C-alpha positions in Angstrom: 111.2 15.8 42.5 111.5 11.9 42.1 112.0 10.6 38.4 108.6 9.9 36.8 105.2 11.6 37.5 102.5 10.0 35.7 98.8 11.9 35.4 95.7 10.3 33.8 92.1 12.0 33.4 89.1 10.1 32.3 86.8 12.4 30.4 83.7 11.6 28.3 85.2 10.8 25.3 88.8 10.1 25.8 91.5 9.6 28.4 94.5 11.7 28.8 98.0 10.6 29.7 101.0 13.1 30.5 103.9 12.3 31.9 107.2 14.1 33.1 110.9 13.1 33.9 111.9 15.4 36.8 115.2 15.1 36.1 115.5 15.3 32.7 112.6 17.5 32.1 111.3 15.7 29.1 107.6 15.2 28.8 105.2 12.4 27.3 101.4 12.8 25.8 99.2 10.4 24.5 95.4 10.0 24.6 93.5 6.6 24.4 89.4 6.1 24.2 87.3 6.1 27.1 85.9 3.2 28.4 82.4 3.9 29.8 81.4 0.6 31.0 84.4 0.2 33.0 87.0 3.0 33.3 89.3 1.5 35.0 90.0 -0.2 31.7 90.7 3.4 29.7 93.2 4.1 32.9 95.4 1.2 32.4 95.1 1.4 28.1 96.6 4.8 28.8 99.6 3.9 31.8 100.8 1.1 29.2 100.8 3.5 26.2 102.6 5.8 27.6 105.1 3.9 29.1 105.3 2.2 25.5 106.2 6.1 24.7 108.5 6.9 27.0 110.5 3.5 26.6 110.7 3.2 30.6 110.3 0.5 33.2 106.9 0.8 34.9 108.9 0.6 38.6 110.5 4.3 37.4 107.0 5.1 37.8 107.4 7.6 41.4 104.0 9.2 41.6 100.4 7.9 39.8 98.1 11.5 39.7 94.6 10.6 38.5 91.0 12.8 38.0 88.0 10.9 37.7 84.4 11.7 36.3 83.1 8.6 38.5 81.8 10.0 41.2 79.5 12.6 39.3 78.4 10.6 36.9 77.3 8.2 39.3 75.0 11.5 41.2 73.9 12.5 37.7 73.1 8.9 36.0 71.4 7.6 39.9 73.8 4.7 39.4 75.4 5.0 42.7 74.3 2.7 46.3 70.6 2.0 47.6 71.5 4.4 50.4 69.3 4.8 53.8 69.9 7.1 56.7 69.1 7.8 60.4 68.2 11.1 61.2 67.0 12.2 64.4 63.9 12.3 65.4 61.7 14.7 63.4 64.0 15.2 60.7 62.9 12.5 58.5 61.4 15.3 55.5 64.8 17.5 55.7 66.0 16.3 51.9 62.4 16.5 51.0 61.7 19.7 52.7 64.6 21.3 51.0 64.9 25.2 50.3 61.5 27.1 49.3 62.7 28.2 46.4 63.1 27.4 42.7 66.4 27.4 41.5 67.3 30.9 39.4 67.6 29.3 35.9 64.7 27.2 35.8 61.4 28.1 34.7 59.1 28.8 37.4 56.1 27.1 35.6 57.5 23.7 34.9 60.0 23.1 37.6 59.4 20.3 39.1 61.4 19.5 42.5 64.3 16.8 41.5 63.8 13.5 42.9 66.1 12.7 45.9 68.7 10.1 46.3 67.2 8.8 49.8 63.5 8.6 49.9 61.7 9.0 53.1 60.6 5.4 53.4 64.6 4.4 53.8 65.3 7.5 56.2 65.1 6.0 59.6 64.3 8.2 62.7 66.8 8.1 66.3 65.9 9.9 69.5 68.7 11.7 70.5 69.4 15.8 70.6 72.3 18.0 70.7 71.8 21.7 71.2 73.3 24.2 69.4 76.3 24.8 71.8 77.1 21.0 71.8 75.5 20.1 75.2 73.3 17.0 75.1 69.2 17.2 76.0 68.8 13.9 75.5 71.4 11.0 75.0 71.1 8.3 72.0 68.8 5.6 72.2 71.0 3.0 71.1 68.3 0.1 71.2 66.3 2.2 68.7 69.3 3.3 66.7 70.0 -0.8 66.5 66.3 -1.6 65.3 66.8 1.4 63.1 70.0 -0.1 61.6 68.3 -4.1 61.1 65.2 -2.2 59.6 67.6 -0.8 57.1 69.6 -4.0 56.3 66.2 -5.4 56.2 65.1 -3.6 53.3 68.1 -3.7 51.4 70.3 -0.6 51.6 73.9 -0.8 50.4 74.5 2.0 52.2 73.9 4.6 55.6 74.2 7.8 55.9 74.3 9.0 59.2 73.0 13.1 60.0 71.7 13.7 63.9 71.1 17.6 64.7 73.9 19.9 65.2 76.1 17.1 65.1 79.0 19.2 64.1 79.0 20.3 67.8 78.8 17.3 69.0 80.1 14.1 67.0 79.8 11.9 69.7 76.1 10.7 69.0 76.8 10.2 65.2 79.9 8.2 66.2 77.9 6.0 68.3 75.8 5.0 66.0 78.3 4.9 63.3 79.6 1.9 65.4 76.2 0.3 65.9 75.2 0.1 62.4 78.9 -1.3 61.5 78.2 -4.0 64.4 74.1 -5.1 62.7 74.9 -4.4 59.1 78.6 -4.9 58.8 78.5 -4.9 55.1 77.0 -1.2 54.6 78.9 1.6 53.8 78.6 4.1 56.4 78.8 8.1 55.9 78.1 10.2 59.4 77.8 14.1 58.6 80.6 15.1 61.1 83.3 13.8 58.9 81.8 14.4 55.4 80.4 18.3 56.6 80.5 19.3 59.9 78.5 22.9 59.6 75.6 23.9 60.1 72.1 24.2 57.9 70.6 20.6 58.2 69.5 20.3 54.2 72.9 20.9 53.1 74.6 18.8 55.5 72.4 16.2 55.0 72.7 16.2 51.2 76.3 16.2 51.2 76.3 13.4 53.8 73.6 11.4 51.3 75.5 12.1 48.2 78.9 10.7 50.0 77.4 7.6 51.2 76.0 7.2 47.9 78.7 7.2 46.3 80.9 5.7 48.7 81.4 2.2 47.8 81.4 2.5 44.0 84.5 4.9 44.8 86.2 2.5 46.9 85.9 -0.3 44.8 86.9 1.4 42.0 90.2 3.4 43.7 90.6 -0.4 44.7 91.1 -1.5 41.3 93.1 1.2 40.1 95.8 0.0 43.1 95.5 -3.9 42.3 96.1 -3.1 38.7 98.7 -0.8 39.1 100.3 -2.9 41.4 99.8 -5.9 39.1 101.7 -3.6 36.6 104.7 -3.5 39.2 104.0 0.2 39.1 104.3 0.8 43.0 104.1 4.8 43.1 101.5 6.0 45.2 98.2 6.9 43.7 96.9 10.8 44.3 93.4 11.6 43.4 92.1 14.8 42.6 89.2 16.5 44.7 87.2 19.2 43.5 88.8 21.9 45.5 91.9 22.1 43.3 93.9 19.7 45.5 94.6 15.9 45.6 94.1 13.4 48.7 95.2 9.2 49.1 93.0 6.5 48.2 91.9 6.4 52.2 90.6 9.5 52.2 89.3 8.8 48.8 87.8 5.7 50.0 86.1 7.9 52.8 85.1 11.1 51.6 84.1 10.6 48.0 81.5 13.0 47.4 84.5 15.6 47.1 85.4 13.7 44.0 82.8 15.2 42.3 84.3 17.7 40.2 87.5 16.0 39.8 88.3 15.9 36.2 87.0 19.7 35.3 88.9 21.3 39.1 92.3 19.7 37.3 91.4 21.7 34.3 91.5 24.8 35.9 94.4 24.5 38.1 96.5 23.6 35.1 94.8 26.6 33.7 96.1 28.8 36.2 99.2 27.2 36.1 99.8 27.9 32.2 98.7 31.2 32.3 101.1 32.3 34.8 103.7 31.1 33.1 102.2 32.8 30.4 102.2 35.9 32.2 98.5 36.4 33.0 97.2 36.3 36.3 93.5 36.7 35.2 91.7 34.8 33.2 89.2 33.4 32.5 88.8 29.8 31.5 86.8 27.1 29.2 87.3 23.3 28.7 85.5 22.3 26.2 85.1 18.1 25.7 83.0 16.0 24.4 80.0 16.4 26.4 80.0 19.4 28.0 82.0 23.2 28.8 83.3 24.2 31.9 84.2 28.0 32.6 85.9 29.1 35.7 87.4 32.4 37.1 91.0 33.2 38.0 92.2 36.1 39.8 95.3 36.9 41.2 96.8 33.7 39.9 94.3 31.3 41.9 90.7 29.6 41.2 88.2 31.3 42.4 86.7 28.7 45.4 83.0 28.6 47.1 80.6 26.5 49.6 77.7 27.0 47.4 77.9 24.6 44.4 75.8 22.3 42.6 76.5 18.9 41.4 73.3 18.4 39.6 70.6 19.6 40.8 71.9 19.2 44.4 73.4 21.8 46.7 76.7 20.6 47.2 78.2 22.7 50.2 81.6 21.6 50.3 85.2 24.0 49.6 84.9 23.5 45.6 86.3 25.7 42.8 83.4 28.0 41.4 82.9 26.0 38.4 79.9 26.3 36.0 78.6 23.4 33.8 76.3 24.0 30.9 74.9 21.0 28.4 77.8 21.8 25.2 80.5 20.2 23.4 82.2 18.5 20.8 79.1 15.9 20.7 76.6 17.7 21.4 73.5 17.3 19.3 71.4 20.1 17.1 68.1 19.4 15.7 65.3 21.4 15.4 62.6 21.4 17.6 58.6 21.2 16.6 58.5 24.7 16.7 61.0 25.1 13.5 63.8 26.5 15.9 67.3 25.5 15.8 68.7 23.6 19.1 72.0 22.7 20.1 72.4 20.2 23.4 72.7 19.6 26.0 72.0 15.8 25.0 75.4 14.9 23.3 76.5 11.8 21.0 79.4 10.6 23.4 82.4 9.1 23.2 80.2 5.3 22.1 78.7 6.3 19.0 80.0 9.8 19.1 79.2 12.3 15.8 78.4 11.2 12.5 82.2 12.2 11.0 83.7 9.5 13.4 81.5 6.6 11.2 81.0 4.5 14.5 77.4 4.0 14.1 76.6 7.6 14.7 74.4 9.1 12.3 72.8 12.7 14.3 74.6 15.7 13.4 76.7 16.9 16.0 78.8 20.1 16.6 81.8 18.5 15.6 80.2 17.7 12.4 79.7 20.8 11.8 83.3 22.2 12.2 83.8 19.2 9.4 81.5 20.6 7.4 82.9 23.7 7.2 86.6 22.8 6.9 87.2 23.8 10.1 89.1 20.5 11.5 91.8 18.2 9.2 90.5 15.1 7.5 92.3 13.1 10.1 92.6 13.4 14.2 95.3 11.9 16.8 97.9 11.9 14.4 96.0 10.3 11.8 94.8 7.6 13.9 91.1 9.0 13.6 90.1 9.5 10.0 86.8 11.9 10.0 84.2 11.2 7.4 83.3 14.5 5.9 80.7 13.0 3.6 79.1 12.0 6.8 79.7 14.9 8.0 77.4 17.0 5.5 74.9 14.3 5.3 73.8 14.3 8.5 74.0 18.3 8.8 71.7 18.6 5.7 69.0 15.7 7.5 68.4 17.1 10.7 69.6 21.2 10.0 69.4 22.4 6.4 66.8 20.7 4.9 63.9 21.0 7.3 64.8 24.7 7.8 65.0 25.1 3.8 68.8 26.4 4.1 72.3 25.3 2.6 74.5 23.0 4.3 77.0 25.8 5.0 74.4 28.3 6.6 72.9 25.5 8.5 76.8 24.6 10.1 77.1 28.2 11.1 74.0 28.2 12.8 75.1 25.4 15.2 78.4 27.0 15.6 76.8 30.5 16.4 73.8 28.8 18.9 76.5 26.5 20.5 78.8 29.7 21.3 76.3 31.7 22.2 75.2 29.2 24.8 79.1 29.5 25.7 79.3 32.8 26.2 76.5 32.9 28.1 77.9 30.7 30.6 81.5 32.3 30.7 79.1 35.2 31.8 77.9 33.8 34.5 81.5 33.8 36.1 82.6 37.0 34.7 79.9 40.1 34.2 77.3 38.2 36.8 80.3 38.4 39.4 80.7 41.9 38.8 83.6 41.5 36.6 85.0 43.3 33.5 86.2 40.6 31.2 88.0 43.0 29.2 90.5 42.5 32.6 91.1 38.8 31.4 92.2 37.0 29.0 89.9 33.4 28.0 92.0 30.4 28.4 90.7 28.0 26.1 91.3 24.5 26.3 89.7 20.7 26.5 89.7 19.1 22.6 87.1 21.4 21.2 87.8 25.0 23.2 90.5 26.0 21.1 88.5 25.1 18.2 85.9 27.5 19.4 88.2 30.0 21.6 88.6 33.0 19.3 84.3 33.7 18.8 83.8 33.4 22.4 86.6 35.6 22.9 85.8 38.0 20.9 82.2 38.0 22.2 83.3 38.3 25.0 85.0 41.6 24.8 88.6 39.8 26.0 91.9 41.1 24.3 93.6 37.9 24.2 92.7 34.1 24.3 95.6 31.4 25.3 95.5 28.0 24.1 97.9 25.9 26.3 100.2 24.0 24.2 98.5 21.1 24.7 95.2 21.8 25.3 93.0 18.5 24.6 96.0 17.5 28.3 95.4 19.9 30.2 93.4 18.7 32.7 96.1 15.1 33.0 99.0 18.3 32.8 97.0 20.4 35.6 97.1 17.0 37.9 101.1 17.8 38.0 100.9 21.2 39.8 98.8 20.4 42.7 99.4 20.4 46.4 97.8 17.4 48.7 94.8 19.7 50.2 92.6 19.4 52.9 89.9 21.0 53.7 88.1 21.5 57.2 85.4 23.4 59.0 83.3 23.5 61.8 79.9 25.9 62.8 81.1 28.3 65.5 79.0 31.1 65.8 79.8 34.2 67.4 78.1 37.6 67.0 80.9 41.1 67.8 82.0 42.9 68.7 82.7 40.6 71.5 84.0 37.6 70.3 85.8 35.0 72.4 88.8 35.2 70.8 90.3 32.2 72.9 87.5 29.7 72.0 87.6 30.7 68.2 91.8 30.2 68.4 90.9 26.3 70.1 88.6 25.7 67.1 91.4 26.2 64.9 93.8 24.6 67.0 91.9 21.7 67.3 91.7 21.6 63.4 95.1 22.1 62.8 96.0 19.1 64.6 93.6 17.0 62.9 94.9 18.2 59.8 98.5 18.0 60.8 98.4 14.4 61.4 96.3 13.5 58.6 99.1 15.1 56.7 101.7 13.4 58.5 100.5 9.6 57.3 100.1 11.0 54.0 103.9 11.4 54.5 104.3 14.9 53.9 107.3 16.5 56.1 106.9 19.0 58.8 108.5 21.6 56.4 106.3 20.8 53.8 103.0 21.5 55.5 100.9 24.8 55.4 97.7 26.1 57.3 95.7 28.7 56.2 92.8 30.0 58.7 89.8 30.9 56.7 86.1 32.6 58.4 82.5 32.5 57.5 81.4 36.1 58.1 77.5 38.2 57.8 75.7 40.6 59.2 73.3 39.7 62.0 70.3 38.1 60.4 71.5 37.3 57.1 71.2 34.3 56.3 74.4 34.1 53.6 77.8 34.3 54.5 81.0 35.4 52.8 84.5 33.6 53.3 87.6 35.5 54.1 91.1 34.8 54.5 92.2 35.4 58.0 94.7 38.4 57.8 97.1 36.6 61.1 98.1 33.5 62.7 96.6 34.4 65.5 93.3 36.6 66.0 93.9 39.2 68.7 91.7 42.4 68.9 93.5 44.1 65.8 93.7 41.2 63.7 89.5 40.5 64.2 88.9 44.5 63.6 90.8 44.1 60.4 88.8 40.6 59.4 85.8 42.7 60.0 86.9 45.7 57.6 87.5 43.3 55.3 84.6 41.6 55.2 82.8 45.0 54.9 84.4 45.8 51.6 83.9 42.6 50.1 80.1 42.7 51.0 80.5 46.0 49.5 82.3 45.2 46.1 79.6 42.7 45.7 77.0 44.3 46.7 77.4 47.8 46.3 76.7 48.3 50.1 78.1 48.0 53.9 76.5 48.0 56.8 79.5 48.9 59.2 77.3 49.9 62.1 75.2 46.6 62.2 76.5 43.9 64.6 79.2 40.8 62.3 78.9 37.6 63.0 81.3 34.9 62.6 79.8 32.0 61.7 82.0 29.1 60.9 85.9 28.7 60.9 87.9 26.9 58.4 91.4 25.4 57.7 92.5 24.7 54.5 95.6 22.6 54.9 98.4 22.1 52.3 100.9 19.4 51.7 103.3 20.9 49.5 104.5 18.3 46.4 107.2 19.1 43.8 105.6 20.3 40.7 106.2 19.9 36.8 108.4 23.0 35.3 106.8 23.6 31.8 109.2 22.7 29.3 110.6 25.5 26.9 110.7 25.4 23.0 112.9 26.3 20.7 113.3 30.0 19.4 112.0 30.7 16.3 115.7 32.5 15.3 114.6 34.9 12.6 112.8 31.8 11.0 109.0 32.2 9.4 106.3 29.5 10.5 105.5 27.1 7.6 102.4 25.8 6.4 102.3 22.3 5.7 99.0 22.5 4.0 95.8 24.7 2.2 92.9 24.0 3.3 88.9 25.9 2.2 87.4 27.1 5.3 84.2 28.9 6.4 84.7 31.9 9.0 81.7 34.2 9.6 79.8 33.5 6.7 82.7 33.8 3.8 84.3 30.8 2.4 88.3 31.3 2.2 89.8 29.2 -0.2 93.4 29.4 0.9 93.8 29.4 4.4 97.1 27.8 5.8 97.4 25.0 8.3 100.2 24.9 10.3 101.1 21.6 12.9 101.9 23.1 16.3 104.7 21.1 16.9 107.0 22.4 14.3 106.0 26.3 15.9 109.1 27.6 17.8 109.1 30.5 20.1 108.6 33.7 19.1 106.3 32.7 15.8 103.6 34.9 14.6 100.3 33.6 12.6 98.0 36.3 11.4 94.4 35.2 10.7 92.7 33.3 9.1 94.8 30.2 9.9 94.3 26.7 11.3 96.7 24.9 13.8 96.7 21.3 13.9 97.9 19.0 16.8 97.4 15.4 18.1 95.0 16.7 20.6 93.3 19.5 19.3 93.1 22.2 16.6 93.3 25.8 17.1 91.3 28.7 14.9 92.6 31.9 14.2 90.5 34.9 12.6 91.0 37.1 9.8 92.5 40.3 11.9 93.6 38.3 14.8 97.2 37.9 15.2 98.7 34.6 17.7 102.3 34.5 19.2 103.9 31.9 20.2 105.5 32.4 23.9 108.8 30.1 24.6 106.3 27.4 26.7 104.6 26.6 23.1 101.9 28.3 24.2 99.5 30.6 21.4 98.7 34.2 22.6 95.6 34.9 20.1 95.4 39.0 20.3 91.7 39.6 19.4 93.1 43.1 16.7 
């Protein structure tokens, strides 16, 4: 491993920084306030702070890893580029029509179709037509395409998405259209669907391409600013950016396929949780990352995060390969209020980083989840090793004004009510990725991280039925740590529909070989040696006339008759596990062929901490804490950094550290493992 690996993850409230020395194993951590107006300011504050802490020169940094929510925020807040589209004649309303269904968790009577990222008036039709098998029925009308590009320019668009029918089978028309747009409208950012998502289903492909164009200029400018700023600070190391699929890619790909950064930050957290849980001996876990504004949950099976191609970004489908993450608006900054009908509601609105909860004393006055923790004594007087004081008086005043007085109850009961409601919301989210996927939470360990995760972890684990909760050594920095535990990863796909049992295996193999050749070239451009390149073949299968597919790994590199028979049987078995039945007499279609290309990079090794050697943990203070409706006047508080491997702590107790506070309930026992993780048994 090269000497210094630096990782920065920008969250809504804090920017988390981790740097590790690949030679000595030394590890440094830091947190700096995020800067929402310009996230790069928080990024460089973190770089400068960690270099000062380590006492090292910028030139010693060998690689910089980065996770960001810039693409996510641009889509959710509607702050992307003014985007236009070129589509095949007759398909102007592909985004407006979408799917004739109401999202599962929406109210049937009040749901409204969300505003699309590109309105019909900015979508231009171009005469051309490619058939399902890739044959050209009507050549591209270049004159009409040129006129459409001029029209979009006159309408003031900043980005252009090009989506032609069946372009995944014949991309030449899209590529030529992109050349024409570049000639007529050189200042526009251009995205073509055969690059972004070359698979069937026009709505999902159109949406992914439109969203990519929508954020492309913003992400490209941001990445360029980071590269320039690093260079000015004499950091000559390559910059690698986290993707939604759990891998990283370089700036060139990040600029072209910006939408792959949609879940960059949360994905890094899941990778970090998987890395830490495996080191602690847990292959199956359910994870929750609780920050200031949201809670992100995911599932890890057999040591690997579960992925999906049916994700969402806000109200929009995201059919790219991504880690299966379910997010809700519940975090430390979530606002609590009493509704007009007298019920208590928590979230999804948040106080955010600015002004933040009332206890931050930065101008925020509304009651939040963090204020409830402070009012119940669960947090220490200061955060960030004394650099951030908490005002308990302001916290109690906010809870009393917003909750206790309207409901006619005590401040303590009001604060505990806030936490019970937000915990119920989070438990529901955890069940979405576990119980609703057919998994029993008793077979999984809950990994709780993020700044607020360890405060809620034991109550969530108890409500979910998990036998243990794992709190990583650096829970508030796990997303940044996860950046140092991943590889370069590119996902390729191409729809090539075939119905069995007489599959054209030679044609299938030819598609995979083309994808491997493309992937091999990309990994070579990233400087990955041949011996560090790995390719995994996958396929989407379904029963004939079915409307959805299941993705399965292909059992052998070359798909012969025996291999395809095994693949089909794996599909039957997976379908039966998920839906309780299999139709082995029904024809099976191979719909889309996929390739996962991985460039292996050196990863950190989790440092081990000193053994207890017979010593017992010593509390640095005792304080009053309310738990489960009762005050405990003499609860021991421990410093996380003073704990050694093998130390055991019985509840009730709290464990304070730089980036978080962990809670242990009465009857529970926490043990410190050799990597400094807290393993809390439910009792």
